[in-house]
C-alpha positions in Angstrom: 0.0 0.0 0.0 1.6 3.3 -1.1 2.1 6.3 1.1 0.0 8.5 -1.2 -2.9 5.9 -1.0 -2.7 6.0 2.8 -2.8 9.8 2.7 -5.8 9.8 0.4 -7.7 7.4 2.6 -6.9 9.6 5.6 -8.5 12.6 3.8 -11.6 10.7 2.8 -12.2 9.4 6.3 -11.9 12.8 7.8 -14.1 14.5 5.2 -11.6 17.3 4.8 -9.7 17.7 1.5 -7.2 20.3 2.7 -6.3 19.2 6.2 -4.7 16.2 7.8 -6.8 13.7 9.6 -6.7 14.3 13.4 -4.3 12.0 15.2 -2.7 12.4 18.6 0.7 11.0 18.9 0.4 11.2 22.6 -2.7 9.1 23.0 -2.2 6.2 25.4 -2.0 2.8 23.8 -5.0 0.6 24.1 -5.3 -3.1 24.7 -5.8 -5.4 21.7 -9.3 -6.1 22.8 -10.2 -2.5 22.8 -8.7 -1.8 19.3 -11.0 -0.1 16.9 -11.0 -0.6 13.1 -8.8 2.5 12.7 -6.1 1.1 14.9 -6.3 -2.3 13.2 -5.9 -0.5 9.9 -2.8 1.2 11.4 -1.4 -2.1 12.5 -1.9 -3.5 9.0 0.0 -0.7 7.5 2.9 -1.1 10.0 2.9 -4.8 9.4 3.1 -4.3 5.7 6.1 -1.9 6.2 7.9 -4.4 8.5 7.3 -7.2 5.9 8.9 -5.0 3.2 10.7 -7.4 0.7 14.5 -7.5 1.0 16.1 -4.9 -1.3 19.1 -2.6 -1.4 19.1 0.5 0.8 19.3 2.7 -2.3 16.3 1.0 -3.9 14.2 1.4 -0.6 15.3 5.1 -0.4 14.1 5.7 -3.9 10.8 4.1 -3.2 10.3 6.4 -0.2 11.2 9.4 -2.2 8.7 8.6 -4.9 5.8 7.8 -2.6 6.5 11.0 -0.5 6.5 13.1 -3.7 3.2 11.5 -4.7 1.7 12.2 -1.3 2.8 15.8 -1.4 1.4 16.2 -4.9 -2.0 14.7 -3.9 -2.3 16.5 -0.6 -2.9 20.1 -1.6 -1.4 23.1 -3.2 -1.3 24.8 0.2 2.3 24.9 1.5 1.3 24.7 5.1 -0.6 21.4 4.5 2.5 20.0 2.8 4.7 21.1 5.7 2.4 19.3 8.2 2.6 16.2 6.1 6.4 16.3 6.2 6.4 16.9 10.0 4.0 14.0 10.5 6.2 11.8 8.4 9.2 12.7 10.5 7.3 12.0 13.7 6.2 8.6 12.4 9.8 7.8 11.4 11.0 8.9 14.9 8.3 6.7 16.6 9.5 3.7 14.5 13.1 4.3 15.5 12.2 4.7 19.2 10.1 1.5 19.2 12.9 -0.4 17.5 15.5 0.8 20.1 13.2 -0.3 22.9 12.8 -3.7 21.4 16.5 -4.0 21.0 17.1 -3.1 24.6 14.5 -5.6 25.8 16.2 -8.3 23.7 19.6 -7.4 25.0 18.4 -7.5 28.6 16.7 -10.8 28.1 19.9 -12.2 26.5 22.0 -10.9 29.4 19.6 -12.5 31.9 20.2 -15.9 30.2 23.9 -15.5 29.4 24.8 -14.0 32.8 25.3 -17.1 35.0 25.1 -15.4 38.4 21.8 -14.9 40.1 20.9 -11.3 41.1 21.9 -11.7 44.7 25.4 -12.8 43.7 25.7 -10.1 41.1 24.9 -7.5 43.8 27.6 -9.2 46.0 30.1 -8.7 43.1 29.0 -5.1 42.6 29.6 -4.4 46.3 33.3 -5.1 45.8 33.7 -2.6 42.9 35.0 0.9 43.3 32.1 3.4 42.9 33.2 4.6 39.5 33.3 1.1 38.1 29.9 0.4 39.7 28.4 3.4 37.8 29.9 2.2 34.6 28.4 -1.3 35.1 25.0 0.3 35.9 25.0 1.9 32.4 25.6 -1.4 30.6 22.1 -2.8 30.6 18.8 -2.9 32.4 19.7 -6.0 34.4 23.0 -4.5 35.7 21.3 -1.2 36.4 18.7 -2.9 38.6 21.4 -4.8 40.5 23.5 -1.6 40.8 20.6 0.2 42.4 20.5 -2.3 45.3 21.6 -0.8 48.6 24.0 -3.7 49.2 26.0 -2.7 46.1 27.0 0.4 48.1 28.0 -1.3 51.3 31.7 -0.5 50.6 32.0 2.9 49.0 35.2 3.5 47.1 35.4 7.1 45.9 39.1 7.4 45.3 38.3 7.9 41.7 35.2 10.1 42.1 34.5 13.7 42.8 33.3 15.5 45.9 29.6 16.1 44.9 28.8 12.4 44.7 29.9 11.5 48.3 26.6 12.3 50.1 24.6 10.7 47.3 26.5 7.4 47.6 26.2 7.4 51.4 22.5 7.8 51.3 22.1 5.3 48.5 23.8 2.7 50.6 21.6 3.5 53.6 21.6 0.9 56.3 23.9 -1.4 54.2 26.8 1.0 54.5 29.9 -0.7 55.9 33.0 1.0 54.5 34.1 4.2 52.8 37.2 4.8 50.9 37.7 8.4 49.8 40.3 10.8 48.4 43.4 10.2 46.2 46.0 7.7 47.5 49.0 9.6 46.3 49.5 13.3 46.2 51.4 15.5 43.8 54.5 17.3 45.0 55.8 20.7 44.1 56.3 24.3 45.4 52.5 24.5 46.1 51.1 21.0 46.4 48.0 22.0 48.3 45.7 22.6 45.3 46.5 19.2 43.8 46.7 17.2 47.0 43.5 18.4 48.8 40.5 17.2 46.8 37.9 17.1 49.5 36.9 19.1 52.5 35.5 18.2 55.9 31.7 18.5 55.4 31.7 15.7 52.8 31.1 13.1 55.6 28.5 15.2 57.5 25.7 12.9 56.3 27.1 10.1 58.5 25.7 12.1 61.5 22.2 12.4 60.2 19.4 10.7 62.1 21.4 10.6 65.3 24.4 9.1 63.5 22.5 6.0 62.2 24.6 5.7 59.0 27.9 6.3 60.9 27.1 3.6 63.4 26.9 1.1 60.4 30.4 1.9 59.3 33.2 -0.5 60.1 36.0 0.7 57.8 36.9 4.3 56.9 39.9 5.2 54.7 40.7 8.8 53.9 43.5 9.9 51.5 44.7 13.5 51.3 41.3 14.9 52.1 42.6 18.0 53.7 42.1 19.4 57.2 38.9 18.3 59.0 37.4 18.0 62.4 37.6 14.3 63.2 35.4 14.5 66.3 32.3 15.4 64.3 32.7 12.4 62.0 34.2 9.7 64.2 32.1 10.4 67.2 29.2 8.6 65.5 31.3 5.7 64.2 31.2 3.6 67.3 31.6 0.3 65.4 34.7 1.3 63.4 37.3 -1.4 63.3 39.5 -0.2 60.5 40.7 3.4 60.1 43.3 4.7 57.7 44.1 8.4 57.3 46.8 9.4 54.8 47.9 13.1 55.0 46.4 15.4 57.5 47.0 18.8 59.2 49.4 19.7 61.9 49.9 18.3 65.4 46.5 19.5 66.7 44.2 17.4 64.5 46.2 14.3 65.6 45.6 15.1 69.2 41.9 15.5 68.5 41.9 12.3 66.6 43.5 10.3 69.4 41.1 11.8 71.9 38.0 11.0 69.9 39.1 7.5 69.0 39.9 6.6 72.7 36.4 7.8 73.7 34.2 6.8 70.8 35.9 4.1 68.8 37.1 1.4 71.1 36.6 -1.4 68.7 39.5 -0.4 66.5 41.5 -3.4 65.2 43.6 -1.8 62.4 44.9 1.8 62.7 47.0 3.4 60.0 48.1 7.0 60.0 50.4 8.5 57.4 51.8 12.0 57.9 53.5 14.2 55.3 57.0 15.4 56.3 57.7 17.6 58.2 54.3 17.2 59.8 53.5 14.4 62.3 55.4 15.9 65.2 54.4 14.1 68.3 54.9 16.2 71.4 54.5 14.9 75.0 50.8 15.8 75.2 49.9 14.2 71.9 52.0 11.1 72.8 50.0 10.7 76.0 46.7 10.6 74.1 48.2 8.2 71.6 49.2 5.8 74.3 45.8 6.2 76.0 44.2 5.3 72.7 46.3 2.1 72.4 45.6 1.2 76.0 41.8 1.6 75.6 41.7 -0.3 72.4 41.7 -4.0 73.5 41.2 -5.3 70.0 44.0 -3.4 68.3 46.2 -5.8 66.4 47.7 -3.6 63.6 49.3 -0.2 64.1 51.0 1.8 61.3 52.5 5.2 61.9 54.4 6.4 58.9 56.5 9.6 58.8 55.8 10.5 62.5 58.5 11.9 64.7 58.3 9.2 67.3 60.9 8.7 69.9 62.1 5.3 71.1 60.4 6.0 74.5 57.1 6.5 72.9 57.4 3.4 70.8 58.3 1.3 73.8 55.2 2.6 75.7 53.0 1.8 72.7 54.1 -1.8 72.4 54.0 -2.4 76.1 50.5 -0.9 76.3 49.0 -3.1 73.5 49.2 -6.7 74.4 47.5 -8.0 71.3 49.6 -6.1 68.8 50.7 -8.3 65.9 51.7 -5.8 63.2 53.8 -2.7 63.8 55.0 -0.4 61.0 57.1 2.7 61.9 58.7 3.4 58.6 60.2 6.8 57.8 60.3 7.8 61.4 63.2 10.3 61.6 63.9 10.0 65.3 63.8 6.3 66.0 67.3 4.9 66.9 66.1 1.5 67.8 67.1 1.4 71.5 63.6 0.4 72.4 64.2 -3.0 70.8 66.5 -4.3 73.5 64.1 -3.1 76.2 61.2 -4.9 74.5 63.3 -8.0 74.3 63.4 -8.1 78.1 60.0 -6.8 79.0 57.9 -8.3 76.2 59.4 -11.8 75.7 55.9 -13.2 75.2 54.8 -10.4 72.9 52.4 -11.6 70.1 54.1 -9.2 67.7 54.5 -11.0 64.3 55.6 -8.2 62.0 57.9 -5.3 62.7 58.7 -2.8 59.9 61.1 0.1 60.3 62.1 1.0 56.7 64.0 4.2 55.9 64.4 5.2 59.5 67.4 7.4 59.0 68.6 7.3 62.7 68.2 3.6 63.2 71.5 2.2 64.7 73.2 -0.9 63.5 74.1 -2.0 67.0 70.4 -1.9 68.0 69.4 -4.1 65.1 72.2 -6.5 66.0 70.9 -6.6 69.6 67.5 -7.5 68.2 69.0 -10.4 66.3 70.8 -11.6 69.4 67.5 -11.3 71.3 65.8 -13.5 68.7 68.6 -16.1 69.0 67.9 -16.2 72.8 64.3 -17.1 72.1 62.7 -13.8 72.7 59.8 -12.6 70.5 58.6 -16.1 70.0 55.8 -15.1 67.6 57.8 -12.7 65.4 57.9 -13.8 61.8 59.0 -10.8 59.7 61.4 -7.9 60.4 62.3 -5.2 57.8 65.0 -2.6 58.6 65.8 -1.8 55.0 66.9 1.8 54.2 68.1 3.8 51.2 70.5 5.5 53.6 71.9 2.5 55.4 72.2 2.3 59.2 74.1 4.4 61.7 77.3 2.7 62.7 79.1 3.1 66.0 81.4 5.8 64.6 78.5 7.8 63.4 79.0 6.9 59.7 76.5 5.2 57.4 76.8 1.5 57.2 75.6 -0.3 54.1 77.0 -3.7 54.9 76.0 -4.4 58.5 77.3 -7.7 60.0 74.2 -9.5 61.2 74.2 -13.2 62.2 71.9 -14.0 59.3 73.0 -17.6 58.7 72.8 -18.4 62.4 69.4 -16.8 62.6 68.2 -19.0 59.7 69.4 -22.1 61.5 68.0 -21.4 64.9 65.0 -19.3 64.0 64.0 -20.5 60.5 60.5 -19.2 61.0 61.8 -15.6 61.1 62.5 -13.5 57.9 65.0 -10.6 58.4 65.0 -8.1 55.5 68.0 -5.7 55.6 68.3 -4.3 52.1 70.7 -1.4 51.6 72.3 0.2 48.5 76.1 -0.5 48.3 76.9 3.2 47.9 75.1 6.5 48.3 75.9 7.3 44.7 73.8 4.4 43.6 70.3 5.3 42.4 67.9 4.9 45.3 65.0 2.6 45.1 61.9 1.6 47.1 62.4 -1.2 49.5 59.4 -3.4 50.4 58.2 -6.9 50.9 55.6 -9.1 49.3 53.2 -9.0 52.2 53.0 -5.2 52.5 49.8 -3.4 51.8 49.9 -2.3 48.1 48.6 1.2 48.9 51.2 1.7 51.7 54.0 0.6 49.3 52.8 3.2 46.8 52.6 5.9 49.4 56.1 5.1 50.7 57.5 5.0 47.2 56.1 8.4 46.3 57.4 10.0 49.5 60.8 8.4 49.1 61.1 9.6 45.5 60.1 13.1 46.6 62.9 13.1 49.3 65.7 11.9 47.1 67.1 15.2 46.0 66.6 16.8 49.4 68.4 14.0 51.1 71.3 14.1 48.7 71.8 17.8 49.4 71.5 17.8 53.1 72.6 14.3 54.1 76.1 15.1 55.2 75.1 18.1 57.2 72.3 16.3 59.0 74.3 13.4 60.2 77.8 14.7 61.0 76.9 14.5 64.7 75.1 11.2 64.7 
């Protein structure tokens, strides 16, 4: 049936020779039982169009051109009527395209439902392990993935290390009562004369939604990891996170925020099991007052098993008090601490013989003395630290020898240690000479993010250390 014939019939049924038949494109569809003869006639026309015989695109285009010209010629000599005919044709073509796309999406969704072997509940479980940006990308793939991605459980672990600030509150509210962990910020920061604009990507209020409804959302949180988010008031956020067991904060303000942090944690978050704080040199100064709050925190955290304090100016006295105050501590990382000389090790060998400590890491501690590490080895040979399994004292600057010089070939009883304590791994990796290019030292079991942070900080300090090394350690 030609387009011109359809147009003529439309004119005859309406009784108007110079106007189009009235037809609303917005009328709601009717059920097949309620279809009138007019709609059946429309279905017949569309069916005829869909059953169009196979032909070349050029041939079909020519047929459309001819029929449209005939319809315009038979319509009227009035230009406005012809314009309306063309507009109606465009609308019909658009409706056909939209209907085709809807059918295509339905078929694709049905295919995904069959081809995707995981049931919806397991798909949601997988989605809950994705970072938030990847989750948004998955949600845009198909209707089935979108439905799974909208489930609250998919947002139980929010990873916004690749997202922007404005989506934080939305993601928290979308997770609702299923919220369990938040990971926010940028793991590494940029260095330069003015690193602040590139290192601080978020500000304090971004977590204010955790305190809504008397802190209901915050109370669901068990893990919080913040990376270079800038200065913030920890008390307002952490005071509602009473069930927090894992806390990692990389890069913060000066000494005062750490004091507030320790005070808040010791009062509100006593279920902490893993605590990791990374300061940016020269920050992280721990004075006597701040140290007392840190020790109080460790004392009041009976479940604390892992403690990481990177780039903090801790003294051996503070470290000894920390270890003695935490009887369940299994993992201790004090890397890049510029004041630790290691004398606390011999004290711990006598006072904490039954310590459950399994891993001790003191990488790139520039004042760490060779004789103290040797004393630690002798203590191990005596049977102390029965549960210790891994020790790392590697440094790009070597160790401090008895004469105050740098030692890159310390004489440790490694072979004897292997024989008598084969369950212990001692990592003491040093460059042979200071002129050799420095490199990052690490072990297989280290946290990947911590290794990346250490590597970036070490790389940033290379030139500074090369210029000031001799002056800083002449009196060691």
